[in-house]
C-alpha positions in Angstrom: -10.5 15.1 -4.3 -10.6 16.6 -7.5 -6.8 16.7 -7.6 -7.0 13.0 -8.4 -8.8 13.6 -11.7 -6.1 12.2 -14.6 -4.2 10.5 -11.9 -3.4 6.5 -12.7 -2.9 4.4 -10.1 -1.5 0.7 -9.2 -2.6 -0.8 -6.1 -1.0 -4.3 -5.2 -3.0 -6.7 -3.2 -6.4 -4.7 -3.8 -8.7 -7.5 -4.3 -10.2 -7.1 -0.8 -9.7 -5.4 2.5 -7.5 -2.3 2.6 -6.1 -2.4 -0.7 -9.6 -2.7 -2.3 -10.9 0.1 -0.1 -7.9 2.4 -1.2 -8.4 1.4 -4.6 -12.1 2.2 -4.6 -11.6 5.4 -2.9 -9.1 6.7 -5.5 -11.8 5.5 -8.3 -14.3 7.5 -6.8 -12.1 10.4 -6.4 -11.6 10.2 -10.0 -8.4 8.1 -10.3 -8.1 5.3 -12.7 -6.9 2.4 -11.0 -5.0 -1.0 -11.7 -6.4 -3.6 -9.3 -4.0 -6.3 -8.6 -4.4 -9.4 -6.7 -2.6 -12.8 -6.7 -6.3 -14.4 -6.4 -7.8 -14.1 -10.1 -11.4 -13.8 -8.9 -11.0 -11.1 -6.2 -9.3 -9.0 -8.8 -12.0 -9.6 -11.4 -14.6 -8.8 -8.7 -12.9 -5.9 -7.4 -12.5 -3.8 -10.7 -16.0 -5.0 -11.9 -17.4 -3.6 -8.4 -15.4 -0.5 -9.2 -16.9 -0.1 -12.6 -20.1 -0.9 -11.8 -20.1 2.2 -9.3 -19.2 4.7 -11.7 -15.2 4.3 -11.5 -12.4 3.3 -13.8 -10.5 0.0 -12.8 -8.8 -2.8 -14.5 -7.9 -6.0 -13.0 -4.1 -7.6 -13.3 -3.9 -10.6 -11.6 -0.1 -11.9 -10.3 2.1 -12.7 -7.3 3.9 -9.5 -6.5 7.2 -11.1 -5.5 7.4 -12.2 -9.3 9.1 -9.3 -10.9 7.6 -9.8 -14.1 4.1 -9.7 -12.3 5.3 -5.9 -11.3 6.4 -5.0 -14.9 3.1 -6.4 -16.3 1.2 -4.1 -13.9 3.2 -0.9 -15.0 2.8 -1.9 -18.5 -1.1 -2.5 -18.2 -1.2 0.9 -16.6 0.9 2.8 -19.4 -1.1 0.5 -22.1 -4.6 1.7 -21.1 -4.1 5.3 -19.5 -0.8 6.1 -20.6 1.4 6.2 -17.5 1.5 5.7 -13.5 1.3 8.5 -11.0 0.3 6.6 -8.0 1.8 3.6 -6.8 0.6 1.7 -3.6 2.6 -1.3 -2.6 -0.3 -3.2 -0.5 0.3 -6.9 -1.3 1.9 -8.6 1.3 1.3 -11.4 4.0 1.1 -12.0 7.8 2.7 -15.2 9.3 2.7 -16.2 12.8 5.5 -18.4 14.6 7.8 -18.6 17.4 11.3 -17.4 16.7 12.6 -20.4 17.9 10.7 -22.6 15.5 10.2 -20.5 12.5 10.4 -22.5 9.2 13.0 -21.5 6.3 10.2 -21.8 3.7 7.7 -19.6 5.5 10.7 -17.2 6.0 11.6 -17.1 2.5 7.6 -16.7 1.3 7.3 -13.9 3.6 10.7 -12.1 2.5 10.0 -12.8 -1.2 6.5 -11.0 -0.9 6.9 -8.3 1.7 10.5 -7.0 1.1 11.4 -8.0 -2.5 8.1 -7.5 -4.0 7.7 -3.8 -2.2 11.3 -3.2 -3.1 11.1 -3.8 -6.8 7.4 -2.3 -7.1 8.8 0.7 -5.9 11.7 0.5 -8.3 9.7 -0.1 -11.3 7.0 2.3 -10.7 9.6 5.0 -9.8 11.4 4.6 -13.0 8.3 4.5 -14.8 7.6 8.1 -13.2 10.8 9.4 -13.8 10.6 8.6 -17.6 7.4 10.3 -17.5 9.2 13.2 -15.6 11.5 13.4 -18.4 9.3 13.5 -21.2 7.0 16.1 -19.8 6.8 19.2 -22.1 4.7 21.5 -20.4 5.5 25.3 -21.1 4.8 25.8 -17.4 8.3 25.2 -15.9 7.0 25.3 -12.6 4.7 22.1 -13.2 6.1 19.0 -11.6 4.4 16.0 -12.9 6.2 13.6 -10.2 4.7 10.7 -8.6 3.5 9.4 -5.0 4.8 6.1 -3.6 2.9 4.8 -0.9 4.3 1.7 1.1 2.2 -0.8 3.8 4.6 -1.2 7.1 2.6 -2.3 10.5 2.6 -1.2 14.1 4.5 -4.7 14.5 7.4 -2.8 12.7 7.2 -0.3 15.7 6.3 -2.2 18.5 6.6 -5.9 19.7 3.7 -8.4 19.3 4.1 -12.0 20.2 4.9 -14.7 17.4 5.3 -11.8 14.6 9.2 -11.7 14.8 9.7 -12.3 11.2 6.9 -10.5 10.1 7.7 -7.3 12.4 11.2 -7.7 10.7 9.5 -7.1 7.4 7.4 -4.0 8.1 10.1 -2.3 9.9 12.0 -2.6 6.9 9.5 -1.1 5.0 9.8 2.1 7.0 13.1 2.2 6.3 12.6 2.0 2.8 10.1 4.6 2.8 12.7 6.9 4.8 15.4 6.1 2.0 13.5 6.4 -0.9 11.9 9.8 0.5 15.7 11.3 0.5 16.6 9.4 -3.0 13.6 9.9 -4.9 13.2 13.4 -4.0 14.8 15.1 -6.8 12.5 13.2 -9.2 9.7 15.0 -7.3 8.5 11.9 -6.3 6.9 11.4 -2.4 7.3 8.2 -0.9 5.7 7.4 2.4 4.5 4.5 4.5 1.7 3.9 6.7 1.5 1.7 9.7 -1.9 0.2 10.4 -2.9 -1.2 13.8 -5.6 -3.7 14.3 -8.1 -3.0 11.4 -11.2 -5.3 10.6 -10.9 -6.9 7.2 -12.4 -9.9 5.7 -9.6 -12.1 7.4 -9.6 -10.7 10.5 -13.1 -10.9 10.8 -12.5 -14.7 10.7 -10.3 -14.5 14.1 -12.3 -15.2 17.4 -12.9 -12.1 19.4 -10.7 -10.0 17.0 -12.8 -6.6 17.2 -14.0 -7.0 20.9 -9.9 -8.0 21.9 -8.8 -5.1 19.8 -11.0 -2.7 20.7 -10.5 -3.3 24.5 -6.6 -2.7 23.7 -6.9 0.4 21.6 -7.5 4.0 23.7 -9.8 5.0 21.1 -12.1 2.0 22.3 -12.7 0.7 18.4 -10.6 -1.1 15.8 -9.4 0.4 12.7 -11.4 0.3 9.6 -10.6 0.0 6.4 -11.6 3.5 5.6 -9.5 4.6 8.6 -6.5 3.5 6.6 -7.6 4.7 3.0 -8.5 7.9 4.6 -4.4 8.2 5.5 -3.3 6.9 2.5 -5.5 9.1 0.0 -4.0 12.1 2.0 -0.6 11.3 1.8 -1.1 10.2 -2.0 -2.8 14.0 -2.5 -1.2 17.5 -3.1 -2.0 18.4 0.1 1.0 16.2 1.5 3.4 17.3 -1.3 5.6 18.5 1.2 5.5 15.0 3.4 8.3 12.3 2.2 10.3 9.8 3.9 7.5 9.4 6.8 5.4 6.4 8.2 1.9 7.7 9.3 0.7 5.4 12.5 -3.0 4.7 12.0 -4.0 2.3 15.2 -6.1 4.4 17.5 -3.3 5.1 19.7 -2.4 1.5 20.5 1.6 2.2 20.0 1.5 4.8 22.7 0.6 2.0 25.2 0.9 -1.0 23.6 -0.7 -3.5 25.6 -0.4 -7.3 24.0 -3.2 -9.2 22.8 
């Protein structure tokens, strides 16, 4: 993972769960990391934990459905470490609800964060990466500074799940965004991919009754994914080993989408 030396990453929604695992693993692989979370305490504690373990991280709190927060994340990365190389749009919310009764206010909040936040985080970080590319003056013309953008989809954007129609729609849209941007930004040497996690043990899912035992029984591998499983996939797609992979969605679900039994 020495290839993450001198790389600067922004990870949204990284105060806990999958986002924190990705941020911590990048930091341990020598990347400098901007930790974002809407919860100020979570963001600060996450950055502190990474710094205490020998990594480099700063915390920038804020709601990533707010474009001003996205701009502040990028400014913080540039002011502290000189640019942005890796952008991980992990922030999002999951809301359950029957389609016929789903409230307008809940739908708007879901769309604001999952779609608008993801779209404009990708847009703003891509602009920064392109600006860095244009200012790149290395004498070796084969050097491509480029960048990596990683979006967070879900298996529910691929297969039906009860009471997640609105959420699934947002996550399917993120898959299409990755596919579109993989083509649009390729000329700028920016790879864009997404990950579609399945059932994963996080601080939030641990609070659900029988989550681990239920999903372990529904998953072909016989276990629920860990945050490390998702982070391993993320670091691969962010690495030079994935240089020829763009516009794709990598499913990490222990095979659940192959059989898709509902919970």
